[in-house]
VEXSEKOL-189387 format. One record per residue: residue in one letter; z, y, x of N, C-alpha, C, CB in turn. Coordinates in steps of 0.001 Angstrom, whole numbers, padded with zeros to 6 digits. Glycine has a CB too. Layout:
BEGIN
   res      n.up   n.north    n.east     ca.up   ca.north   ca.east      c.up   c.north    c.east     cb.up   cb.north   cb.east
     A         Z         Y         X         Z          Y         X         Z         Y         X         Z          Y         X
...
***
This chain:
BEGIN
   res      n.up   n.north    n.east     ca.up   ca.north   ca.east      c.up   c.north    c.east     cb.up   cb.north   cb.east
     M   -104375    007220    062947   -103131     006441    062942   -103290    005173    062113   -101966     007286    062396
     Y   -103835    005308    060914   -104067     004168    060043   -105505    004226    059567   -103076     004155    058844
     T   -106105    003065    059284   -107484     003038    058826   -107617    003743    057502   -107988     001613    058714
     H   -106717    003468    056590   -106708     004142    055294   -105367    003922    054627   -107855     003634    054391
     A   -105188    004624    053506   -103886     004587    052835   -103518    003183    052370   -103883     005534    051649
     M   -104504    002393    051949   -104226     001044    051475   -103659    000180    052594   -105493     000406    050908
     Q   -104200    000344    053812   -103681    -000433    054933   -102222   -000067    055205   -104539    -000202    056194
     L   -101903    001222    055141   -100523     001651    055358   -099602    001053    054305   -100425     003182    055340
     S   -100005    001087    053058   -099189     000517    051984   -098913   -000957    052223   -099876     000703    050636
     T   -099932   -001691    052652   -099767    -003123    052935   -098790   -003344    054082   -101121    -003766    053270
     M   -098916   -002535    055119   -098019    -002661    056269   -096580   -002356    055882   -098464    -001732    057397
     L   -096393   -001335    055060   -095037    -000987    054619   -094410   -002140    053839   -095059     000290    053754
     Q   -095192   -002777    052986   -094684    -003912    052208   -094340   -005077    053123   -095716    -004353    051153
     K   -095194   -005346    054101   -094954    -006468    055014   -093766   -006215    055934   -096196    -006740    055847
     M   -093427   -004946    056153   -092272    -004623    056988   -090988   -005201    056411   -092137    -003115    057145
     E   -090964   -005440    055113   -089728    -005869    054468   -089348   -007315    054776   -089851    -005695    052989
     Q   -090184   -008014    055572   -089777    -009336    056051   -088919   -009207    057320   -091024    -010220    056328
     F   -088939   -008037    057930   -088218    -007823    059180   -086802   -007300    058926   -088987    -006845    060071
     Y   -086115   -006861    059981   -084762    -006340    059862   -084515   -005403    061036   -083706    -007493    059822
     T   -083589   -004451    060859   -083408    -003389    061846   -083107   -003880    063260   -082311    -002496    061403
     P   -082264   -004913    063467   -082028    -005343    064849   -083313   -005789    065555   -081016    -006480    064869
     L   -084188   -006501    064838   -085444    -006940    065445   -086324   -005737    065763   -086189    -007919    064512
     I   -086381   -004772    064834   -087180    -003567    065070   -086666   -002840    066306   -087145    -002630    063835
     S   -085351   -002688    066409   -084761    -002014    067563   -085092   -002745    068858   -083247    -001904    067396
     D   -084975   -004079    068848   -085256    -004866    070050   -086712   -004706    070490   -084942    -006348    069801
     V   -087623   -004723    069527   -089045    -004610    069859   -089372   -003198    070350   -089917    -004966    068635
     M   -088746   -002191    069767   -088943    -000830    070271   -088472   -000730    071713   -088195     000193    069392
     D   -087339   -001366    072014   -086844    -001394    073399   -087854   -002060    074320   -085493    -002130    073479
     S   -088411   -003189    073878   -089348    -003941    074723   -090633   -003162    074990   -089686    -005275    074069
     L   -090993   -002273    074064   -092199    -001458    074226   -091920   -000162    074990   -092794    -001133    072862
     G   -090652    000054    075340   -090295     001256    076068   -090240    002501    075203   -091255     001470    077170
     L   -090097    002320    073896   -090002     003461    072993   -088557    003954    072921   -090519     003086    071586
     P   -088349    005257    072740   -086982     005753    072555   -086346    005100    071332   -086972     007293    072407
     S   -085060    004853    071408   -084377     004238    070269   -084496    005123    069037   -082894     003979    070597
     G   -084836    004496    067927   -084905     005235    066669   -083729    004917    065765   -086202     004930    065949
     V   -082734    004221    066301   -081595     003787    065491   -080685    004975    065185   -080803     002671    066215
     M   -080517    005265    063914   -079639     006363    063515   -078174    005958    063695   -079910     006773    062048
     D   -077330    006964    063826   -075909     006720    064035   -075365    005726    063009   -075128     008035    063963
     H   -074472    004851    063467   -073966     003774    062608   -073182    004277    061409   -073099     002851    063409
     S   -072862    005570    061390   -072163     006120    060225   -073064    006197    058989   -071622     007505    060552
     I   -074370    006168    059182   -075312     006230    058060   -075571    004811    057571   -076652     006932    058476
     Q   -074965    004472    056446   -075027     003118    055905   -075351    003160    054407   -073691     002373    056151
     A   -075782    002024    053877   -076074     001929    052452   -074829    002252    051635   -076600     000526    052098
     I   -074979    003110    050655   -073852     003506    049812   -073407    002336    048935   -074230     004721    048935
     L   -074347    001518    048495   -074028     000343    047679   -074276   -000911    048514   -074881     000316    046361
     P   -073254   -001676    048833   -073418    -002856    049687   -074386   -003872    049080   -072065    -003518    049931
     N   -075325   -004317    049906   -076282    -005342    049502   -076805   -005991    050782   -077459    -004738    048630
     P   -076322   -007194    051113   -076720    -007814    052379   -078210   -008107    052474   -075957    -009085    052577
     N   -078894   -008131    051337   -080323    -008445    051334   -081214   -007213    051232   -080632    -009372    050198
     L   -080621   -006038    051294   -081390    -004806    051169   -082354   -004637    052341   -080450    -003602    051081
     K   -083626   -004359    052013   -084639    -004012    053004   -085603   -003041    052350   -085387    -005284    053542
     V   -085818   -001906    052979   -086698    -000903    052384   -087392   -000125    053495   -085903     000057    051451
     C   -088679    000154    053297   -089471     000823    054310   -090392    001843    053647   -090284    -000198    055133
     G   -090468    003041    054220   -091326     004072    053660   -091683    005121    054691   -090659     004722    052474
     V   -092382    006141    054223   -092859     007222    055082   -091878    008392    055012   -094290     007675    054664
     A   -091478    008893    056162   -090469     009952    056222   -090908    011219    055493   -090154     010282    057667
     F   -090019    011684    054623   -090153     012993    053973   -088873    013742    054324   -090370     012873    052378
     P   -088857    014429    055486   -087613     015006    056002   -087315    016389    055410   -087682     015104    057519
     C   -086037    016622    055125   -085581     017876    054524   -084368    018395    055288   -085237     017680    053022
     R   -084257    019732    055342   -083157     020352    056080   -082264    021149    055136   -083699     021263    057198
     V   -080954    020927    055246   -079956     021687    054493   -079175    022559    055465   -078999     020739    053701
     A   -079019    023837    055120   -078252     024773    055941   -076911    025063    055271   -079044     026090    056169
     A   -075906    025296    056086   -074567     025599    055567   -074482    027059    055118   -073490     025306    056639
     T   -073640    027308    054107   -073381     028665    053639   -072054    028685    052893   -074537     029176    052730
     D   -071442    029858    052803   -070262     030003    051955   -070584    030892    050754   -069078     030589    052760
     E   -071875    031189    050592   -072325     031987    049456   -072931    031077    048383   -073353     033053    049911
     Y   -072956    031558    047154   -073558     030790    046063   -075077    030910    046157   -073043     031287    044671
     V   -075736    029802    046424   -077196     029762    046452   -077643    028767    045390   -077744     029368    047877
     E   -078444    029224    044443   -078913     028332    043381   -079819    027258    043979   -079665     029131    042277
     I   -079999    026168    043247   -080671     024988    043793   -082182    024988    043555   -080071     023743    043193
     D   -082777    026165    043385   -084218     026229    043115   -085048    025482    044159   -084667     027678    043055
     K   -084725    025701    045435   -085491     025057    046519   -085275    023553    046514   -085091     025637    047891
     L   -084078    023117    046181   -083794     021682    046093   -084632    021046    044987   -082288     021437    045836
     L   -084710    021706    043834   -085509     021182    042721   -086991    021130    043098   -085312     022049    041458
     E   -087435    022157    043814   -088827     022187    044291   -089091    021006    045215   -089130     023519    045024
     M   -088125    020732    046104   -088261     019611    047029   -088375    018292    046294   -087085     019569    047983
     V   -087494    018079    045314   -087496     016812    044588   -088833    016598    043866   -086331     016773    043578
     D   -089391    017665    043320   -090677     017554    042629   -091838    017330    043592   -090931     018799    041809
     A   -091627    017616    044883   -092689     017469    045880   -092679    016114    046581   -092570     018559    046907
     I   -091695    015273    046288   -091587     013969    046955   -092827    013122    046661   -090302     013223    046496
     P   -093519    012642    047698   -094716     011816    047480   -094377    010334    047295   -095679     011975    048653
     R   -095370    009574    046875   -095215     008131    046747   -094950    007513    048117   -096469     007502    046100
     E   -094184    006433    048111   -093841     005664    049305   -092967    006455    050276   -095103     005214    050009
     A   -092381    007559    049810   -091530     008370    050680   -090157    007752    050877   -091382     009763    050113
     F   -089669    007849    052085   -088269     007590    052403   -087703    008984    052665   -088079     006581    053665
     V   -086981    009519    051691   -086495     010900    051775   -085302    010973    052716   -086111     011436    050373
     L   -085351    011921    053644   -084256     012146    054581   -083741    013560    054390   -084711     011912    056051
     V   -082442    013694    054154   -081835     015019    053990   -080782    015193    055073   -081207     015194    052560
     A   -081032    016159    055964   -080138     016379    057096   -079523    017768    057012   -080890     016203    058429
     A   -078203    017821    056997   -077500     019098    057051   -077297    019494    058513   -076134     019016    056304
     D   -077434    020792    058791   -077249     021275    060159   -075838    020985    060675   -077530     022776    060229
     Q   -074879    020953    059747   -073497     020604    060064   -072881    020017    058805   -072682     021851    060576
     D   -071766    019321    058946   -071131     018732    057777   -070651    019833    056838   -069959     017822    058191
     I   -071083    019766    055586   -070716     020814    054624   -069710    020316    053587   -071964     021336    053918
     D   -069224    019080    053742   -068242     018511    052820   -068721    018661    051375   -066867     019191    053004
     A   -069956    018229    051133   -070548     018264    049795   -071605    017178    049714   -071160     019667    049475
     A   -072012    016868    048494   -073029     015838    048296   -074411    016377    048638   -073001     015324    046848
     L   -075105    015669    049499   -076490     015995    049832   -077466    015215    048963   -076763     015711    051307
     W   -076949    014235    048226   -077797     013402    047359   -076963    012940    046179   -078390     012174    048138
     G   -077637    012722    045031   -076916     012297    043841   -077773    011513    042871   -076347     013482    043147
     G   -077228    011282    041701   -077884     010434    040716   -079153    011014    040141   -076954     010146    039620
     L   -079155    012300    039809   -080339     012918    039221   -081475    013009    040238   -080000     014311    038684
     M   -081126    013268    041489   -082141     013262    042538   -082755    011874    042683   -081537     013720    043876
     S   -081914    010857    042570   -082413     009482    042658   -083367    009166    041520   -081253     008493    042651
     A   -083020    009615    040305   -083876     009348    039149   -085248    009969    039331   -083229     009875    037871
     R   -085285    011222    039791   -086568     011902    039986   -087342    011305    041148   -086350     013392    040223
     A   -086660    011014    042247   -087326     010444    043416   -087967    009103    043082   -086332     010278    044569
     K   -087239    008259    042361   -087798     006958    042002   -088993    007115    041078   -086736     006082    041341
     A   -088915    008050    040130   -090041     008295    039224   -091269    008793    039982   -089644     009311    038147
     Q   -091031    009477    041099   -092128     009982    041931   -092745    008882    042802   -091627     011122    042819
     G   -092078    007751    042880   -092587     006657    043693   -091953    006541    045057   -094035     006802    043856
     A   -090861    007283    045290   -090140     007158    046558   -089460    005798    046641   -089099     008290    046711
     V   -089188    005355    047873   -088595     004025    048055   -087108    004074    048356   -089300     003295    049165
     A   -086605    005205    048917   -085199     005285    049304   -084892    006704    049761   -084864     004258    050425
     A   -083605    006945    050026   -083163     008225    050589   -082037    007960    051572   -082701     009212    049468
     A   -081938    008809    052592   -080845     008744    053551   -080404    010158    053887   -081265     007974    054832
     V   -079089    010354    053999   -078539     011670    054311   -077483    011536    055399   -077939     012334    053048
     N   -077234    012631    056120   -076192     012605    057148   -074916    013258    056632   -076674     013315    058427
     G   -074608    012968    055373   -073421     013530    054747   -073085    012800    053463   -073614     015011    054471
     G   -072630    013556    052466   -072098     012963    051259   -073124    012556    050216   -071168     013891    050656
     V   -072738    011560    049433   -073521     011067    048294   -072585    010958    047101   -074202     009682    048610
     R   -073043    011380    045935   -072226     011254    044730   -073030    010585    043616   -071717     012639    044270
     D   -072384    010400    042455   -073015     009747    041288   -073398    008304    041598   -074267     010530    040842
     V   -072469    007582    042182   -072762     006220    042639   -073192    005319    041483   -071537     005622    043336
     A   -072558    005440    040327   -072921     004598    039186   -074351    004876    038733   -071947     004825    038022
     Q   -074740    006156    038696   -076102     006498    038299   -077124    005962    039292   -076248     008006    038166
     I   -076789    006041    040563   -077684     005510    041593   -077839    004000    041427   -077150     005845    043009
     A   -076729    003325    041128   -076774     001874    040923   -077629    001521    039713   -075358     001311    040747
     E   -077525    002301    038652   -078314     002052    037448   -079810    002152    037724   -077923     003032    036352
     R   -080187    003053    038602   -081599     003248    038951   -082057    002226    039988   -081829     004671    039482
     A   -081131    001510    040611   -081448     000553    041680   -082281    001238    042767   -082209    -000679    041109
     F   -081838    002456    043130   -082537     003235    044148   -081706    003213    045428   -082789     004704    043667
     P   -082249    002660    046516   -081468     002559    047752   -081143    003931    048342   -082222     001724    048778
     V   -079866    004170    048601   -079423     005430    049206   -078481    005122    050364   -078721     006344    048152
     F   -078710    005788    051480   -077874     005652    052667   -077195    006994    052934   -078717     005188    053905
     G   -075937    006946    053357   -075216     008179    053663   -074002    007875    054509   -074800     008905    052379
     T   -073246    008927    054841   -072078     008729    055702   -070779    008619    054914   -071970     009864    056694
     Y   -070764    009158    053700   -069568     009031    052872   -069909    009385    051428   -068426     009938    053405
     R   -068998    009052    050532   -069119     009455    049130   -068367    010766    048941   -068568     008346    048166
     C   -068972    011680    048204   -068369     013001    048044   -068661    013539    046645   -068895     013980    049123
     I   -067639    014010    045968   -067770     014499    044600   -068340    015920    044556   -066416     014458    043900
     K   -068118    016718    045575   -068389     018159    045524   -069872    018513    045436   -067804     018817    046733
     D   -070151    019570    044655   -071489     020116    044498   -071898    020883    045759   -071557     021033    043259
     I   -073211    020978    045985   -073719     021636    047183   -073587    023155    047128   -075161     021265    047393
     R   -073581    023729    045921   -073508     025188    045792   -072237    025733    046448   -073554     025599    044306
     R   -072376    026873    047109   -071326     027534    047890   -070971    026773    049170   -070081     027700    047038
     R   -071669    025734    049454   -071403     024962    050672   -072665    024790    051518   -070827     023590    050311
     G   -073792    024680    050851   -075054     024516    051562   -076220    024797    050636   -075168     023106    052148
     F   -077424    024820    051220   -078622     025018    050396   -079815    024347    051071   -078901     026539    050169
     M   -080791    023968    050258   -082003     023360    050780   -082814    024437    051498   -082835     022692    049640
     H   -082873    024331    052808   -083547     025335    053622   -085057    025124    053641   -083003     025311    055041
     S   -085481    023876    053862   -086907     023568    053971   -087101    022062    053823   -087488     024071    055328
     Y   -088331    021671    053536   -088628     020240    053400   -090010    019925    053961   -088543     019804    051922
     N   -090215    018635    054239   -091410     018149    054915   -091566    018838    056276   -092662     018387    054040
     V   -090425    018913    056980   -090357     019555    058298   -089630    018626    059270   -089634     020941    058212
     P   -089817    018778    060580   -089068     017973    061544   -087566    018239    061414   -089543     018273    062983
     I   -086780    017176    061547   -085330     017297    061460   -084675    016409    062510   -084831     016926    060046
     S   -083373    016603    062684   -082547     015688    063463   -081532    015083    062508   -081843     016415    064673
     I   -081492    013754    062450   -080561     013068    061556   -080020    011827    062256   -081251     012687    060214
     G   -078712    011697    062248   -078097     010546    062905   -078432    010446    064375   -078515     009291    062224
     G   -078630    011614    065021   -078940     011627    066444   -080380    011337    066778   -078093     010657    067135
     I   -081248    011262    065776   -082650     010910    065982   -083546    012028    065465   -082990     009575    065281
     Q   -084555    012385    066235   -085558     013347    065783   -086576    012632    064893   -086266     014028    066997
     V   -086827    013185    063722   -087763     012581    062776   -088781    013627    062343   -087015     011999    061545
     N   -090046    013233    062351   -091127     014095    061905   -091709    013583    060593   -092218     014188    062975
     P   -092285    014468    059796   -092991     014000    058596   -094042    012962    058984   -093657     015190    057845
     G   -094108    011874    058236   -095084     010836    058532   -094575    009718    059414   -096255     011440    059167
     D   -093387    009880    060017   -092785     008752    060736   -092440    007659    059722   -091507     009201    061536
     I   -092193    006471    060215   -091861     005341    059342   -090357    005087    059429   -092672     004054    059741
     I   -089719    004961    058270   -088271     004746    058206   -087994    003394    057568   -087570     005884    057408
     F   -087117    002639    058210   -086737     001305    057708   -085222    001258    057583   -087257     000157    058660
     G   -084745    000797    056445   -083315     000664    056239   -082945   -000700    055690   -082824     001740    055311
     D   -081807   -001217    056124   -081294    -002465    055570   -079773   -002443    055643   -081872    -003700    056328
     A   -079145   -003599    055469   -077685    -003667    055450   -077054   -003351    056792   -077246    -005025    055008
     N   -077860   -003305    057864   -077342    -002970    059192   -077357   -001477    059471   -078140    -003683    060248
     G   -078256   -000748    058811   -078383     000676    059078   -079814    001151    058880   -077920     000990    060489
     V   -080161    002247    059562   -081470     002879    059392   -082097    003135    060757   -081348     004201    058593
     V   -083406    002879    060861   -084136     003117    062101   -085414    003886    061790   -084459     001780    062823
     A   -085760    004826    062675   -086975     005627    062538   -087999    005171    063574   -086665     007144    062700
     I   -089241    005020    063132   -090335     004583    063993   -091356    005712    064092   -090997     003274    063450
     P   -091673    006184    065294   -092685     007239    065411   -094003    006801    064776   -092908     007610    066888
     G   -094573    007657    063952   -095793     007300    063241   -096923    006894    064165   -096237     008441    062390
     D   -097033    007552    065324   -098118     007261    066257   -098020    005862    066863   -098129     008289    067361
     H   -096836    005265    066824   -096638     003945    067429   -096478    002833    066390   -095420     003973    068328
     F   -096616    003180    065136   -096306     002194    064088   -097236    000985    064136   -096394     002847    062714
     A   -098537    001202    064279   -099490     000087    064271   -099213   -000882    065420   -100933     000614    064363
     T   -098955   -000326    066612   -098649    -001174    067771   -097351   -001932    067569   -098566    -000333    069046
     L   -096337   -001233    067079   -095043    -001874    066838   -095169   -002976    065801   -094007    -000843    066383
     F   -095946   -002733    064764   -096103    -003723    063702   -096672   -005032    064265   -097021    -003174    062585
     K   -097673   -004939    065117   -098263    -006148    065721   -097225   -006906    066541   -099469    -005778    066612
     E   -096427   -006179    067317   -095403    -006827    068132   -094303   -007428    067271   -094804    -005835    069117
     L   -093998   -006786    066155   -092984    -007323    065251   -093427   -008647    064648   -092677    -006322    064142
     M   -094685   -008759    064298   -095190    -010014    063733   -094991   -011158    064735   -096694    -009878    063354
     K   -095288   -010894    065991   -095124    -011908    067039   -093642   -012224    067250   -095764    -011428    068367
     A   -092817   -011183    067370   -091395    -011377    067624   -090710   -012093    066469   -090721    -010042    067876
     F   -091133   -011791    065255   -090539    -012422    064081   -090789   -013931    064095   -091104    -011798    062793
     G   -091990   -014333    064471   -092300    -015764    064570   -091449   -016453    065614   -093767    -015966    064895
     E   -091265   -015776    066747   -090433    -016347    067821   -088980   -016480    067380   -090517    -015477    069089
     E   -088490   -015478    066677   -087096    -015508    066232   -086888   -016583    065161   -086676    -014127    065690
     E   -087865   -016735    064282   -087772    -017771    063252   -087760   -019159    063883   -088940    -017651    062258
     S   -088602   -019361    064891   -088637    -020657    065573   -087318   -020934    066280   -089794    -020705    066580
     T   -086745   -019895    066891   -085455    -020052    067566   -084361   -020410    066568   -085083    -018767    068319
     Q   -084334   -019701    065449   -083299    -019974    064451   -083417   -021388    063902   -083382    -018964    063311
     Q   -084644   -021829    063634   -084827    -023179    063098   -084374   -024221    064109   -086297    -023417    062715
     G   -084672   -023983    065380   -084232    -024904    066418   -082717   -024979    066517   -084810    -024497    067748
     L   -082059   -023839    066400   -080596    -023812    066445   -080003   -024578    065264   -080083    -022360    066447
     I   -080589   -024396    064093   -080118    -025099    062897   -080240   -026613    063082   -080915    -024645    061652
     E   -081299   -027020    063772   -081535    -028450    063987   -080759   -029008    065180   -083014    -028700    064187
     G   -079941   -028148    065818   -079062    -028618    066883   -079605   -028512    068285   -078718    -029998    066635
     E   -080699   -027804    068487   -081258    -027663    069833   -080427   -026679    070663   -082730    -027192    069760
     S   -080569   -026781    071973   -079828    -025943    072907   -080296   -024494    072840   -079976    -026477    074328
     A   -079329   -023560    072830   -079669    -022132    072838   -080426   -021776    074115   -078393    -021265    072712
     Q   -080022   -022382    075249   -080690    -022083    076515   -082140   -022556    076501   -079939    -022732    077678
     K   -082354   -023748    075965   -083707    -024298    075897   -084597   -023431    075006   -083674    -025746    075373
     L   -084055   -023067    073865   -084839    -022274    072924   -085151   -020887    073473   -084101    -022150    071603
     F   -084210   -020321    074227   -084463    -019014    074827   -085579   -019111    075858   -083185    -018458    075476
     R   -085583   -020197    076628   -086653    -020377    077614   -088017   -020502    076907   -086377    -021637    078492
     E   -088031   -021164    075749   -089296    -021392    075039   -089794   -020159    074298   -089138    -022529    074062
     H   -088887   -019424    073669   -089296    -018337    072780   -088882   -016937    073229   -088743    -018583    071436
     G   -087932   -016878    074187   -087528    -015566    074688   -086753   -014732    073687   -088725    -014809    075118
     R   -086131   -015396    072721   -085395    -014668    071684   -083987   -015236    071531   -086146    -014731    070337
     F   -083030   -014328    071439   -081671    -014726    071075   -080878   -013466    070765   -080989    -015556    072219
***
């Protein structure tokens, strides 16, 4: 998939010049299934300039009405690898926080780049203090105990209507979150570099007063 870990790290860093709409458009042009997660999954802290890219570390939460201690959750947090984009997906809405401030502190110390959940997030001030990007569907004060438990981690999951496997590439910005199949990342990256240049040329032409129709004919972007 990648020549070596250093090449992957470089590609992940360079991804931050792009943005989710362009990634989605290029995936469409390559005939790849849409990786765009449901629009309900958004950055918990608004930042129009937010861009973050990492390797999927997917986790599954199961619902319960019994008290289950968080041992497995703590184990998961300690297992987060560097450059991980942590994804926590509950099988159903459990009306509880799937992510919080202490998890953010540990994840960032481990070298993770961000987290996204298909449910609640709490400890917003602590997350802001750590400057750790977190995406979720709502803010929720409630603890996970008696509502859900960490079932498994580093396993395939479904989140925001998208199937995600360990090792897929996840990109998030102020528009939302998109998942890129790991096997197609290198090909997509090359196409993104080309598309980004075309889009930049189109935007510059528009700023200078050129016709949208003319620019579309020249660059194929709008």
